[in-house]
PASEMAR-47653 format. One record per residue (C-alpha): residue number from 0; x, y, z. Coordinates in steps of 0.05 Angstrom, whole numbers. Example, Ala and Ser with C-alpha at 12.3 -4.5 7.8 and 13.67 -1.06 7.14 Angstrom:
! residues 2
[0,[246,-90,156]],
[1,[273,-21,143]],
//
This chain:
! residues 637
[0,[1239,2627,-677]],
[1,[1255,2553,-669]],
[2,[1200,2502,-669]],
[3,[1183,2453,-613]],
[4,[1176,2511,-566]],
[5,[1120,2473,-531]],
[6,[1171,2423,-504]],
[7,[1207,2480,-468]],
[8,[1143,2500,-431]],
[9,[1140,2463,-365]],
[10,[1096,2513,-331]],
[11,[1056,2576,-347]],
[12,[1115,2616,-319]],
[13,[1156,2591,-379]],
[14,[1099,2612,-425]],
[15,[1098,2682,-396]],
[16,[1172,2692,-411]],
[17,[1157,2689,-486]],
[18,[1146,2748,-531]],
[19,[1074,2758,-554]],
[20,[1093,2743,-626]],
[21,[1115,2673,-604]],
[22,[1045,2654,-581]],
[23,[1021,2636,-650]],
[24,[1073,2582,-655]],
[25,[1056,2557,-585]],
[26,[983,2551,-606]],
[27,[1001,2514,-670]],
[28,[1044,2464,-633]],
[29,[993,2455,-576]],
[30,[938,2441,-626]],
[31,[981,2389,-662]],
[32,[999,2358,-595]],
[33,[926,2351,-574]],
[34,[908,2322,-642]],
[35,[963,2270,-642]],
[36,[951,2251,-570]],
[37,[877,2238,-583]],
[38,[893,2199,-646]],
[39,[933,2149,-604]],
[40,[894,2154,-539]],
[41,[822,2176,-555]],
[42,[791,2228,-509]],
[43,[753,2293,-514]],
[44,[776,2326,-578]],
[45,[731,2380,-609]],
[46,[725,2426,-549]],
[47,[800,2422,-534]],
[48,[819,2441,-605]],
[49,[770,2500,-601]],
[50,[801,2533,-539]],
[51,[875,2529,-555]],
[52,[884,2604,-566]],
[53,[840,2621,-506]],
[54,[879,2574,-461]],
[55,[946,2603,-482]],
[56,[921,2675,-473]],
[57,[893,2661,-404]],
[58,[957,2629,-377]],
[59,[999,2684,-411]],
[60,[960,2740,-378]],
[61,[941,2712,-310]],
[62,[990,2691,-256]],
[63,[967,2620,-248]],
[64,[964,2582,-202]],
[65,[959,2642,-154]],
[66,[905,2670,-198]],
[67,[848,2619,-201]],
[68,[828,2590,-269]],
[69,[765,2547,-268]],
[70,[741,2506,-328]],
[71,[667,2490,-331]],
[72,[656,2415,-343]],
[73,[730,2409,-358]],
[74,[729,2368,-422]],
[75,[763,2428,-455]],
[76,[822,2431,-407]],
[77,[873,2387,-444]],
[78,[913,2448,-467]],
[79,[911,2473,-395]],
[80,[940,2408,-370]],
[81,[994,2405,-423]],
[82,[1017,2476,-406]],
[83,[1017,2464,-331]],
[84,[1070,2410,-324]],
[85,[1033,2349,-348]],
[86,[1055,2347,-421]],
[87,[1101,2286,-412]],
[88,[1048,2247,-373]],
[89,[992,2265,-421]],
[90,[997,2197,-457]],
[91,[965,2168,-394]],
[92,[904,2213,-399]],
[93,[840,2177,-379]],
[94,[878,2111,-370]],
[95,[875,2070,-306]],
[96,[924,2101,-257]],
[97,[940,2159,-305]],
[98,[918,2231,-312]],
[99,[844,2248,-303]],
[100,[807,2271,-364]],
[101,[781,2330,-324]],
[102,[812,2382,-277]],
[103,[825,2349,-210]],
[104,[850,2385,-148]],
[105,[889,2325,-124]],
[106,[927,2322,-190]],
[107,[954,2393,-196]],
[108,[955,2460,-160]],
[109,[935,2491,-226]],
[110,[868,2454,-224]],
[111,[832,2504,-180]],
[112,[767,2466,-178]],
[113,[748,2394,-193]],
[114,[695,2388,-247]],
[115,[659,2339,-292]],
[116,[587,2363,-292]],
[117,[567,2429,-323]],
[118,[547,2498,-300]],
[119,[588,2500,-235]],
[120,[644,2547,-253]],
[121,[611,2613,-238]],
[122,[587,2592,-169]],
[123,[655,2563,-151]],
[124,[691,2624,-178]],
[125,[646,2670,-139]],
[126,[662,2632,-75]],
[127,[736,2639,-89]],
[128,[728,2713,-104]],
[129,[691,2726,-39]],
[130,[744,2686,-2]],
[131,[797,2731,-32]],
[132,[761,2792,-6]],
[133,[752,2762,63]],
[134,[825,2743,65]],
[135,[848,2808,33]],
[136,[884,2768,-20]],
[137,[904,2801,-86]],
[138,[888,2746,-135]],
[139,[844,2743,-196]],
[140,[789,2692,-211]],
[141,[770,2671,-281]],
[142,[713,2622,-296]],
[143,[711,2594,-367]],
[144,[641,2570,-385]],
[145,[614,2545,-452]],
[146,[548,2569,-481]],
[147,[522,2498,-472]],
[148,[537,2500,-397]],
[149,[506,2569,-393]],
[150,[438,2537,-407]],
[151,[442,2503,-339]],
[152,[402,2537,-285]],
[153,[460,2537,-236]],
[154,[500,2583,-282]],
[155,[445,2635,-276]],
[156,[441,2625,-201]],
[157,[515,2642,-198]],
[158,[507,2703,-244]],
[159,[449,2728,-203]],
[160,[487,2722,-137]],
[161,[551,2752,-166]],
[162,[511,2813,-187]],
[163,[498,2834,-115]],
[164,[566,2816,-86]],
[165,[605,2862,-134]],
[166,[660,2810,-131]],
[167,[721,2815,-176]],
[168,[708,2756,-222]],
[169,[716,2749,-297]],
[170,[669,2700,-333]],
[171,[694,2680,-401]],
[172,[636,2656,-443]],
[173,[665,2608,-494]],
[174,[612,2610,-548]],
[175,[616,2556,-603]],
[176,[541,2542,-608]],
[177,[553,2470,-586]],
[178,[552,2426,-524]],
[179,[558,2354,-549]],
[180,[500,2363,-595]],
[181,[480,2432,-622]],
[182,[454,2478,-567]],
[183,[380,2491,-562]],
[184,[335,2543,-530]],
[185,[327,2618,-525]],
[186,[395,2632,-496]],
[187,[430,2598,-554]],
[188,[391,2639,-604]],
[189,[405,2702,-564]],
[190,[480,2690,-566]],
[191,[476,2676,-640]],
[192,[441,2743,-650]],
[193,[494,2779,-611]],
[194,[552,2747,-647]],
[195,[524,2753,-717]],
[196,[493,2822,-716]],
[197,[535,2853,-772]],
[198,[506,2922,-760]],
[199,[524,2921,-686]],
[200,[593,2892,-696]],
[201,[613,2939,-753]],
[202,[588,3002,-718]],
[203,[618,2980,-652]],
[204,[686,2970,-684]],
[205,[683,3036,-721]],
[206,[666,3074,-658]],
[207,[717,3037,-616]],
[208,[771,3054,-667]],
[209,[750,3126,-663]],
[210,[744,3132,-588]],
[211,[791,3078,-563]],
[212,[850,3124,-556]],
[213,[808,3167,-510]],
[214,[818,3116,-455]],
[215,[887,3146,-443]],
[216,[856,3215,-432]],
[217,[826,3199,-364]],
[218,[762,3177,-329]],
[219,[716,3225,-366]],
[220,[737,3199,-434]],
[221,[731,3127,-411]],
[222,[660,3142,-387]],
[223,[643,3169,-456]],
[224,[670,3105,-489]],
[225,[630,3061,-442]],
[226,[565,3101,-452]],
[227,[575,3099,-527]],
[228,[585,3023,-525]],
[229,[522,3014,-483]],
[230,[482,3059,-529]],
[231,[503,3018,-589]],
[232,[479,2954,-556]],
[233,[413,2984,-536]],
[234,[402,3013,-606]],
[235,[421,2952,-647]],
[236,[406,2893,-603]],
[237,[339,2893,-569]],
[238,[359,2841,-517]],
[239,[431,2863,-506]],
[240,[422,2876,-432]],
[241,[418,2804,-408]],
[242,[486,2803,-374]],
[243,[491,2878,-360]],
[244,[421,2874,-330]],
[245,[452,2825,-280]],
[246,[505,2878,-264]],
[247,[560,2844,-305]],
[248,[601,2889,-350]],
[249,[596,2856,-418]],
[250,[654,2856,-468]],
[251,[652,2826,-537]],
[252,[639,2786,-576]],
[253,[712,2776,-597]],
[254,[749,2726,-640]],
[255,[771,2669,-595]],
[256,[825,2648,-645]],
[257,[861,2715,-646]],
[258,[911,2704,-590]],
[259,[945,2771,-590]],
[260,[879,2810,-588]],
[261,[854,2767,-531]],
[262,[918,2779,-492]],
[263,[909,2854,-499]],
[264,[836,2851,-478]],
[265,[850,2805,-419]],
[266,[905,2852,-394]],
[267,[856,2910,-396]],
[268,[802,2869,-360]],
[269,[851,2852,-304]],
[270,[850,2926,-286]],
[271,[774,2931,-282]],
[272,[743,2913,-215]],
[273,[676,2879,-205]],
[274,[639,2824,-243]],
[275,[656,2822,-317]],
[276,[637,2776,-376]],
[277,[679,2768,-438]],
[278,[642,2737,-496]],
[279,[690,2696,-539]],
[280,[671,2664,-605]],
[281,[707,2598,-621]],
[282,[699,2540,-669]],
[283,[694,2471,-639]],
[284,[744,2425,-672]],
[285,[785,2484,-697]],
[286,[843,2464,-742]],
[287,[820,2392,-756]],
[288,[771,2392,-815]],
[289,[733,2328,-797]],
[290,[720,2355,-726]],
[291,[699,2423,-753]],
[292,[650,2391,-802]],
[293,[620,2339,-755]],
[294,[625,2370,-686]],
[295,[579,2321,-651]],
[296,[617,2259,-675]],
[297,[684,2289,-657]],
[298,[664,2317,-589]],
[299,[705,2257,-566]],
[300,[750,2219,-613]],
[301,[710,2159,-640]],
[302,[772,2115,-634]],
[303,[843,2117,-658]],
[304,[846,2156,-723]],
[305,[890,2183,-778]],
[306,[907,2256,-763]],
[307,[910,2274,-837]],
[308,[845,2244,-861]],
[309,[805,2232,-797]],
[310,[793,2160,-818]],
[311,[781,2117,-756]],
[312,[830,2059,-751]],
[313,[790,1997,-741]],
[314,[812,1933,-706]],
[315,[815,1880,-761]],
[316,[802,1825,-710]],
[317,[732,1852,-695]],
[318,[716,1893,-756]],
[319,[675,1838,-791]],
[320,[647,1806,-728]],
[321,[574,1815,-712]],
[322,[571,1845,-643]],
[323,[516,1860,-593]],
[324,[482,1928,-598]],
[325,[495,1983,-548]],
[326,[442,1990,-494]],
[327,[432,2063,-513]],
[328,[415,2041,-584]],
[329,[366,1989,-558]],
[330,[331,2046,-522]],
[331,[333,2090,-584]],
[332,[307,2037,-632]],
[333,[254,2012,-583]],
[334,[224,2080,-565]],
[335,[213,2093,-640]],
[336,[181,2024,-647]],
[337,[134,2038,-588]],
[338,[119,2110,-608]],
[339,[92,2087,-675]],
[340,[34,2052,-638]],
[341,[29,2096,-577]],
[342,[19,2169,-593]],
[343,[23,2187,-519]],
[344,[97,2171,-514]],
[345,[141,2233,-509]],
[346,[217,2230,-508]],
[347,[258,2278,-465]],
[348,[333,2287,-454]],
[349,[376,2342,-424]],
[350,[426,2357,-480]],
[351,[445,2284,-494]],
[352,[402,2263,-555]],
[353,[460,2229,-590]],
[354,[491,2200,-527]],
[355,[426,2167,-505]],
[356,[402,2155,-578]],
[357,[338,2196,-571]],
[358,[361,2228,-636]],
[359,[329,2168,-670]],
[360,[261,2189,-644]],
[361,[276,2262,-660]],
[362,[283,2242,-732]],
[363,[219,2201,-734]],
[364,[175,2242,-686]],
[365,[206,2311,-678]],
[366,[142,2340,-649]],
[367,[144,2289,-592]],
[368,[219,2292,-577]],
[369,[251,2345,-534]],
[370,[323,2364,-520]],
[371,[315,2414,-463]],
[372,[389,2435,-457]],
[373,[435,2421,-399]],
[374,[377,2426,-350]],
[375,[363,2360,-313]],
[376,[318,2392,-261]],
[377,[275,2423,-315]],
[378,[274,2358,-355]],
[379,[243,2320,-296]],
[380,[191,2373,-279]],
[381,[175,2383,-353]],
[382,[161,2308,-356]],
[383,[117,2315,-294]],
[384,[76,2368,-329]],
[385,[66,2324,-390]],
[386,[45,2266,-345]],
[387,[-7,2310,-311]],
[388,[-40,2319,-378]],
[389,[-43,2245,-395]],
[390,[21,2237,-437]],
[391,[73,2183,-425]],
[392,[142,2215,-416]],
[393,[203,2172,-428]],
[394,[256,2216,-394]],
[395,[327,2193,-409]],
[396,[384,2222,-367]],
[397,[454,2196,-354]],
[398,[455,2164,-285]],
[399,[508,2210,-255]],
[400,[470,2271,-282]],
[401,[407,2246,-249]],
[402,[435,2268,-182]],
[403,[425,2340,-203]],
[404,[349,2330,-206]],
[405,[339,2289,-143]],
[406,[292,2339,-110]],
[407,[248,2343,-173]],
[408,[244,2267,-177]],
[409,[219,2265,-105]],
[410,[177,2327,-101]],
[411,[149,2336,-171]],
[412,[141,2264,-194]],
[413,[141,2213,-138]],
[414,[102,2254,-87]],
[415,[46,2262,-139]],
[416,[54,2189,-162]],
[417,[57,2211,-235]],
[418,[67,2163,-293]],
[419,[138,2183,-314]],
[420,[186,2129,-337]],
[421,[258,2148,-325]],
[422,[316,2116,-363]],
[423,[383,2123,-328]],
[424,[435,2112,-383]],
[425,[508,2098,-362]],
[426,[488,2063,-298]],
[427,[549,2034,-262]],
[428,[621,2047,-282]],
[429,[628,2088,-345]],
[430,[703,2080,-355]],
[431,[751,2134,-375]],
[432,[709,2194,-353]],
[433,[719,2172,-281]],
[434,[690,2190,-214]],
[435,[649,2250,-238]],
[436,[612,2207,-288]],
[437,[604,2138,-256]],
[438,[530,2124,-248]],
[439,[536,2084,-183]],
[440,[489,2120,-136]],
[441,[421,2114,-170]],
[442,[399,2047,-142]],
[443,[413,2069,-71]],
[444,[384,2139,-81]],
[445,[320,2118,-115]],
[446,[300,2056,-76]],
[447,[284,2098,-14]],
[448,[233,2141,-52]],
[449,[159,2122,-40]],
[450,[118,2104,-101]],
[451,[182,2092,-142]],
[452,[193,2027,-180]],
[453,[267,2014,-190]],
[454,[288,1963,-244]],
[455,[352,1942,-279]],
[456,[349,1895,-339]],
[457,[402,1841,-345]],
[458,[403,1844,-421]],
[459,[372,1877,-483]],
[460,[310,1834,-483]],
[461,[293,1853,-412]],
[462,[303,1927,-428]],
[463,[255,1922,-487]],
[464,[204,1884,-445]],
[465,[207,1937,-391]],
[466,[199,1993,-441]],
[467,[140,1956,-471]],
[468,[109,1947,-402]],
[469,[119,2017,-374]],
[470,[93,2055,-435]],
[471,[24,2049,-403]],
[472,[-6,2091,-348]],
[473,[-20,2067,-279]],
[474,[48,2045,-255]],
[475,[69,2112,-225]],
[476,[142,2134,-229]],
[477,[189,2080,-256]],
[478,[265,2079,-260]],
[479,[300,2034,-310]],
[480,[376,2036,-310]],
[481,[427,2004,-357]],
[482,[502,2010,-368]],
[483,[546,2045,-418]],
[484,[567,2001,-476]],
[485,[545,1938,-510]],
[486,[496,1886,-486]],
[487,[503,1811,-494]],
[488,[455,1790,-548]],
[489,[472,1792,-622]],
[490,[398,1780,-639]],
[491,[370,1834,-593]],
[492,[303,1850,-626]],
[493,[257,1803,-588]],
[494,[182,1802,-591]],
[495,[165,1844,-530]],
[496,[122,1818,-473]],
[497,[100,1851,-409]],
[498,[137,1839,-344]],
[499,[106,1839,-275]],
[500,[132,1893,-228]],
[501,[174,1865,-172]],
[502,[180,1795,-202]],
[503,[249,1765,-215]],
[504,[269,1699,-248]],
[505,[310,1639,-230]],
[506,[366,1626,-280]],
[507,[400,1566,-246]],
[508,[377,1516,-194]],
[509,[435,1492,-151]],
[510,[410,1428,-119]],
[511,[479,1409,-91]],
[512,[501,1475,-60]],
[513,[482,1519,-1]],
[514,[505,1582,-39]],
[515,[457,1626,-78]],
[516,[473,1688,-120]],
[517,[423,1745,-127]],
[518,[441,1796,-181]],
[519,[412,1860,-209]],
[520,[422,1886,-279]],
[521,[479,1874,-328]],
[522,[527,1843,-277]],
[523,[482,1783,-278]],
[524,[520,1764,-341]],
[525,[584,1764,-301]],
[526,[550,1716,-252]],
[527,[530,1670,-309]],
[528,[603,1666,-332]],
[529,[627,1656,-261]],
[530,[579,1600,-246]],
[531,[600,1565,-311]],
[532,[672,1567,-285]],
[533,[651,1540,-216]],
[534,[613,1483,-250]],
[535,[673,1467,-293]],
[536,[724,1470,-236]],
[537,[685,1440,-178]],
[538,[625,1404,-208]],
[539,[579,1446,-165]],
[540,[517,1480,-191]],
[541,[503,1546,-156]],
[542,[434,1576,-155]],
[543,[425,1644,-189]],
[544,[367,1692,-190]],
[545,[361,1753,-234]],
[546,[321,1797,-188]],
[547,[305,1850,-241]],
[548,[278,1898,-188]],
[549,[310,1933,-129]],
[550,[241,1959,-111]],
[551,[194,1925,-102]],
[552,[237,1864,-86]],
[553,[211,1795,-104]],
[554,[193,1772,-34]],
[555,[172,1703,-60]],
[556,[243,1691,-84]],
[557,[271,1713,-17]],
[558,[223,1666,19]],
[559,[249,1610,-26]],
[560,[320,1627,-5]],
[561,[302,1622,69]],
[562,[260,1559,62]],
[563,[313,1524,18]],
[564,[363,1529,75]],
[565,[417,1568,38]],
[566,[474,1586,84]],
[567,[507,1639,41]],
[568,[475,1692,-2]],
[569,[518,1733,-50]],
[570,[489,1797,-79]],
[571,[520,1828,-141]],
[572,[508,1899,-166]],
[573,[545,1954,-204]],
[574,[523,2006,-154]],
[575,[546,2027,-85]],
[576,[539,1973,-34]],
[577,[523,2023,21]],
[578,[448,2028,17]],
[579,[442,1994,-50]],
[580,[413,1929,-77]],
[581,[452,1885,-29]],
[582,[429,1927,30]],
[583,[357,1920,7]],
[584,[365,1844,4]],
[585,[397,1844,73]],
[586,[339,1884,102]],
[587,[285,1839,74]],
[588,[321,1774,92]],
[589,[329,1800,162]],
[590,[254,1811,166]],
[591,[245,1739,142]],
[592,[291,1714,199]],
[593,[346,1690,153]],
[594,[404,1664,195]],
[595,[457,1653,142]],
[596,[512,1699,117]],
[597,[503,1754,66]],
[598,[562,1775,21]],
[599,[553,1840,-18]],
[600,[593,1852,-81]],
[601,[590,1920,-113]],
[602,[622,1988,-113]],
[603,[659,2001,-47]],
[604,[647,2063,-4]],
[605,[696,2108,-39]],
[606,[701,2147,-103]],
[607,[731,2104,-159]],
[608,[775,2139,-210]],
[609,[780,2128,-285]],
[610,[799,2066,-323]],
[611,[767,2017,-372]],
[612,[703,1985,-349]],
[613,[736,1916,-342]],
[614,[792,1948,-301]],
[615,[742,1979,-254]],
[616,[698,1917,-248]],
[617,[760,1879,-228]],
[618,[782,1933,-179]],
[619,[714,1931,-145]],
[620,[715,1855,-143]],
[621,[650,1839,-180]],
[622,[677,1819,-248]],
[623,[673,1746,-268]],
[624,[738,1727,-232]],
[625,[719,1767,-170]],
[626,[653,1729,-165]],
[627,[690,1662,-175]],
[628,[739,1681,-120]],
[629,[684,1699,-71]],
[630,[647,1633,-84]],
[631,[710,1592,-77]],
[632,[727,1629,-13]],
[633,[658,1610,15]],
[634,[664,1538,-9]],
[635,[731,1529,27]],
[636,[698,1551,92]],
//
């Protein structure tokens, strides 16, 4: 068979025309394509390498797009995209104006459900399956979910509901023992026990080989095979009834890198009605040794790299430059520093210890550091329980993932006025992960909650000062948010001092202008750059206040603004302007009878897609040049 067969596959229909013995070559070429594409244009790597054979088998067996294929989270769907007509556009993956890094319904009819957060596939698949029944449609539904996503409570809600509907849905459990970091918790250990029980797997295979041919002899023989299989599980695995107890017929575990065997099994499963679960064992990073050996680091490619050695290709222009530290590392280093003196501090994260740098505390204080799995709701209420007993939880969750625990923040923490300090990592635009991951709603969501203090440091020093302040009891619930990426200070490790809640600071005093800028968080640095340009171009000094807090607002600063006679107030934030920081300023200035104009710069009232952070700041109009443009527009008037 000739090579480069992948370049003749423009749709799954082309794939399904191939002989089964050709599929091995397709998998080989698809894995090479994904590897080379990521080496040039870094994206999610490990999970995509791990599901190559599974992806090919699914599209070979199922009649997509009529049959619905749903990918949980979606960072393992690169092979799916390449096989469904997007191969030649894949070089634009995650780039501004290019392909999304996740399945997106507006991008392709093959993307049955838009995803980005975990644990949604079973519920969505169940909805589609029920719709098929209502519409009397003959189409299959397959939900592919990783063992990491299966730790999310919503996955079990979907399983529980599917059990009583008797809907025709296949859940493929892609089990590689990893999310981004290694999976934790009882479910993870349970799946390990199932997949590694040598006694169960050997006896099961022996009996299946003996009785498998009986399937062709009719219903009675098939019943005997099924009863024998169930008996083996009950005898050799004490807890084997987890999925079958939920009325799912369980099949597996099987080798997720044996394409031909998966094709045969999937064809058989298509004929079986009702809820089914196929347990597939895969290796994250399969076929690329560095990604197999360091699965956390290679979850996403750490930059452009050599496909033979895995060596990351560094930019010689910045390699030897001393650069500011990432905000996440400021958090990780500082919590360790504080925990050494404060034994009440407890670190919590839902499955993101490396991403938020809590892994630093896990190394120093493992007994006071908790990765609770992909379970944001549990993380928040777990923190509430610790606070009830006098401990000081530092609960770190990505801003966009915070949305999944909004009820717990209100009901379990704020309502009881508990001393829980939340850290919302990746606040604002996150870049290439796009709309599903932008942390742009937290300021607006959180400022309306009673008892909640909402803060955003402008730089690393302010972050450390806030952490130092809110390690103590008595402040109630506190939210501190900061962006993805690097800060602004090369020398970041300041001597920490306490800050006063609700107190901002004046950075510039513009005596010769009627314009004032009020900023929150990291974009205050864009304001500083913009005002330097205004000073240079026009000789005008513009006043600038770093407000630090969205709630409580510094009313004294706002009174100064009114009394000083400013005619134009510009607010700058990297959150949604509808209901956000600018709206809060507008409300308070209105109460103070401010008669001037208010100009809000921030994220507009629409979902912003993927691109680099500078691209997106520019698009939204609050990068340095956008702020300069707004000020010059006001000055002309």
